N, C-alpha and C positions, 0 to 999 in steps of 0.2 A: 042190213046191207042196203046201200043206196046206189041206184044206177041212174045216170042222167045222160040222155041222148040229145045232142045238139044237131038236129038234122041240117041246119044251115051250113055247118062246117063239116058234118060227117064225123063228129067226134063223140066217143062214148067215154064217160068217166064212171068208174066203179069204185066205190069206197067200201072197204071191209075192215072192221075193227078186229084186233087180236082176239077179243072175246067171242066174236062170231066165228072166227076160224077155229078156236078151241072147242066151241059147241058143235061144230061140224064133225069133229073127231077125225080119225085117220081115214084115209081113202086108199083104195087099192090101185096102184099105178098100173098093174098088169091089166086090170079091167078097163082102165082109162085108155090104155094102148089099143084095146080092141075097137074103141070108138073113134079115136083120133090117131093121126100118124105118130110114130115113136118120138120124133123130134119135138112135136108139140106137147106130147105127154110129159117129156122130160122138163120142158120149159115150165109147164103148169105146176109140176111137182116142186120145182125150185121156187116158183113164185109163192106157193102156199107155205113152204118152209120159211122163207124170208118174212112174209107177212105174219106168220105165227110167232116168229121171234121178235116181232115189233118193228121190223124194218119197213122200208119204203121201196116200192118197185115202180119204175117208170118204163112203159112200153112204147116203143116208137119204131119207125122204119128208117133205114139208112139207104142212101143211094148206092148204085153199083160201083160208081167211081167217086173218089174223094180228091179234093184239092190238096196241095201240100200243106196248107195251113190247117185244114180240117183233120188230115191224117196226123199231123204233129200234135194237135190238141187231143185227139183220141189216144195217142200213145203217151201223152204227158211229157213230150220233149219239145225242144225248140225246132223251128223250121230249118235252120241251118244244120242242126244235128240230123234231122230226117234226110236232108239232101245228101249229107255225107254217107248215110246208110244206103241211099239209092246209088250213089257213085260207086260204093264198095260192093254193090250187088247183093246186099243183105236183105233188101226189100225191092221187089220188082216194080217198075214204073214204066210209063209210056208217055209219049208226047201227043198233045192235041194242039196242033199249031205250034206255038212257042211255049205253051204251058205244060207243066208236068202233072200227070194224073196218076193216081194209084188205085188199083182195084181194092174195094172194101174187104173182100175175102183175104187178100194178101196182107193187108194191114192188121186185120184181126188175127190171122195166123201168126204173124210176127209177134203181136202182143201176147198171144198164148205161149209161144216159145220163150219169150222174155220172162213171163211170169213163172214158167216151169223152172227156168234157170235160177231165178231169184229164190223160189221155194227150196230148190236143191241146195243152194248156197247157204240159206238159213238153216236147213237141217244139218248140213255139214258143220256149221258153227256150233249148233246145239250139241251135236255128237262130240265135238272137240271139247266143249266146256264140261260136258258130263265126264268124259274120259280123264280130263285134268282135275276134276273135282272142284271146278270153279262154280261158285254159287253167287249170283247177283241178286 
């Protein structure tokens, strides 16, 4: 495991290989929760699972408010589509002068709802295919 701290920027880089994760073995998330807040314990558990599977994790911070362009990028939609969702009241927004801003929490909540609907639709399609005996 390598850790590099760049004090000039206040950045810490931690590199862990999948072999190092597998050597560490399983860890008890309940014990971890007694040391750190529940939300952080869940995040750390997800990070370990992703890294153990060979994935990459990027950790960063997000501002409390997003511009419409940033929010659209986060959602993977165009800015005009985002503005349509705002006009329809599907995502809350507010004005700062003449500019529209969105709370990051609202954008992330919308993204989670969208993903849940997508998963439900995919499961419904799978169930239909199975019921009809379709095999692709």
